[in-house]
C-alpha positions as CSV (number, residue, x, y, z in Angstrom):
1,M,20.9,7.9,77.2
2,K,23.8,8.5,79.7
3,F,22.2,9.2,82.9
4,C,19.0,8.6,84.7
5,S,16.1,11.4,84.4
6,N,14.9,10.2,87.9
7,C,18.3,10.6,90.0
8,A,20.8,11.8,87.4
9,N,23.1,8.7,88.0
10,P,24.5,6.5,85.4
11,V,22.2,3.9,83.5
12,S,23.4,1.0,81.6
13,Q,21.9,-1.6,79.0
14,Q,20.4,-4.2,80.5
15,I,17.3,-6.8,79.9
16,P,15.0,-6.5,82.7
17,K,13.7,-9.6,84.6
18,G,10.9,-10.7,82.9
19,D,11.5,-8.5,79.6
20,N,12.8,-9.4,76.1
21,R,14.6,-6.3,75.1
22,L,17.6,-4.1,76.2
23,R,16.3,-1.1,78.2
24,Y,18.4,1.8,79.7
25,I,18.2,1.2,83.9
26,C,19.9,3.2,86.4
27,T,22.7,2.0,88.2
28,H,21.7,3.6,91.5
29,C,17.7,3.6,91.5
30,S,17.1,1.0,89.4
31,T,14.6,2.7,87.0
32,I,13.8,1.3,83.9
33,H,13.8,3.8,81.1
34,Y,11.5,2.8,78.3
35,Q,11.8,4.4,75.0
36,N,8.8,4.1,73.1
37,P,7.9,5.5,69.2
38,L,6.5,8.7,68.6
39,V,3.0,9.7,67.6
40,I,2.4,12.4,65.1
41,V,-1.0,13.4,64.2
42,G,-1.9,15.4,61.4
43,I,-5.0,16.7,59.3
44,L,-5.6,16.1,55.4
45,P,-7.9,19.5,55.1
46,E,-9.8,20.0,52.0
47,Y,-11.4,23.2,50.8
48,N,-13.5,22.9,47.5
49,D,-11.7,20.0,46.3
50,K,-8.5,21.6,47.1
51,I,-5.7,20.1,49.5
52,L,-4.3,22.4,51.9
53,L,-0.4,22.2,52.5
54,C,2.1,24.1,54.5
55,K,5.7,24.8,53.6
56,R,8.0,24.1,56.9
57,A,9.5,27.2,58.4
58,I,11.6,25.0,60.6
59,E,13.7,21.8,60.4
60,P,13.6,18.9,59.6
61,Q,12.9,19.6,56.0
62,L,12.8,23.3,56.3
63,G,11.0,25.0,53.0
64,R,9.4,21.5,51.8
65,W,5.7,21.2,51.8
66,T,3.7,18.8,54.1
67,L,0.3,18.5,55.5
68,P,-0.3,20.1,59.0
69,A,1.0,17.4,61.6
70,G,3.1,17.1,64.6
71,F,3.7,15.5,67.7
72,L,1.0,14.2,69.9
73,E,0.9,15.9,73.3
74,N,0.2,14.3,76.7
75,D,-3.2,14.7,77.5
76,E,-4.9,14.9,74.3
77,S,-6.7,12.5,72.2
78,T,-5.1,11.8,68.6
79,L,-8.1,14.0,67.1
80,E,-7.2,16.9,69.7
81,G,-3.5,16.8,69.0
82,A,-4.2,16.8,65.1
83,L,-6.9,19.5,65.1
84,R,-4.0,21.6,67.3
85,E,-1.6,21.0,64.9
86,C,-3.8,22.1,61.9
87,F,-4.3,25.3,63.8
88,E,-0.8,25.8,65.0
89,E,0.9,25.1,61.4
90,A,-1.9,26.6,59.2
91,K,-4.3,28.8,61.8
92,A,-6.8,26.7,60.1
93,K,-9.8,25.4,61.4
94,V,-11.2,22.1,60.3
95,I,-14.4,20.2,60.3
96,D,-16.0,17.1,60.1
97,A,-12.6,15.3,60.9
98,T,-12.4,11.6,60.0
99,L,-10.2,9.2,60.8
100,Y,-8.3,8.1,57.5
101,A,-4.6,6.4,58.1
102,L,-2.5,4.8,60.6
103,Y,1.0,4.4,59.2
104,D,3.7,2.6,61.1
105,I,7.1,3.2,60.3
106,P,9.2,1.3,62.5
107,Y,12.8,2.4,61.2
108,I,12.6,5.7,62.6
109,N,10.2,4.5,65.6
110,Q,7.0,6.9,64.5
111,V,3.5,6.3,64.0
112,Y,1.4,8.6,62.3
113,V,-2.3,9.6,62.6
114,F,-4.0,11.4,59.9
115,Y,-7.8,12.6,60.0
116,R,-9.5,13.8,56.7
117,A,-11.4,17.0,57.1
118,Q,-12.9,20.3,55.6
119,L,-11.7,23.7,56.3
120,A,-14.3,25.7,57.8
121,T,-13.5,28.5,55.8
122,N,-11.0,29.5,53.5
123,D,-9.3,31.4,56.3
124,F,-5.6,30.1,56.8
125,G,-2.2,31.6,57.0
126,P,1.7,31.0,57.6
127,S,2.6,30.6,61.3
128,P,6.0,30.4,62.9
129,E,6.0,26.7,61.9
130,S,5.0,27.4,58.1
131,S,6.6,30.2,56.0
132,E,3.5,29.5,53.4
133,V,0.1,27.7,53.5
134,A,-1.8,27.3,50.2
135,L,-4.6,25.1,48.7
136,F,-3.5,22.8,45.6
137,N,-5.6,21.2,43.0
138,E,-4.2,17.5,42.5
139,E,-2.5,18.6,39.2
140,D,-0.6,21.3,41.2
141,I,0.5,19.2,44.3
142,P,4.6,20.0,44.4
143,W,5.0,15.9,44.5
144,N,9.2,16.5,44.3
145,Q,9.1,19.1,47.1
146,L,7.1,16.9,50.2
147,A,8.6,16.9,53.2
148,F,8.3,13.3,54.4
149,P,7.3,10.3,52.5
150,V,4.3,9.6,54.3
151,V,2.9,12.9,53.2
152,G,3.2,11.5,49.6
153,A,1.8,8.3,50.8
154,V,-1.2,9.8,52.6
155,L,-1.8,12.2,49.5
156,K,-1.6,9.5,46.7
157,R,-4.0,7.1,48.7
158,F,-6.2,10.0,49.0
159,L,-6.4,10.9,45.3
160,V,-7.3,7.3,44.6
161,D,-9.8,7.3,47.1
162,R,-11.5,10.8,46.3
163,R,-11.8,9.8,42.7
164,K,-13.9,6.2,44.1
165,N,-15.5,8.4,46.6
166,R,-14.7,5.8,49.2
167,F,-12.4,6.4,52.0
168,D,-11.8,3.3,54.1
169,V,-9.3,3.7,57.1
170,I,-5.8,3.0,55.6
171,Q,-3.3,1.2,57.8
172,D,0.1,0.6,56.3
173,V,3.9,0.3,57.1
174,I,6.5,2.7,55.3
175,S,9.8,0.3,55.4
176,R,13.2,1.7,54.8
177,K,13.7,1.7,51.1
């Protein structure tokens, strides 16, 4: 960050009084610019024991498979955001959404929140964000073509939980390898 989004004057890094971290502070209007992690919300949708995945039509990870997920917007709950992302990426509507996983990924400043849900119908399809959308049996999941490590972590845990028929909420940290 070089300039203040409040007044367009230069910023410098300082530790504000009473704080313990370097922050960008405007040299003119003294606005402190806090930078916080991004929240990504998503759905793990099922239909007849198959899992819905989307092939990304956009960067990052163009052409790789993922669960329908994206950035939480202002003025929406995590569930509202996850439902919106599922529809935007897969043109899919789900029912019975239940909180399933919270993954902290500190090295990229992100927090992921996933819900489990059932597809309301098998009506889904590609979108501007997904070139392909498909249902996968467990044995057909394209593990070596998944877009993000967190997607693999969620899917692996889900498949174990599904075999046990027990779905406790996951809270985990993905660290840099």
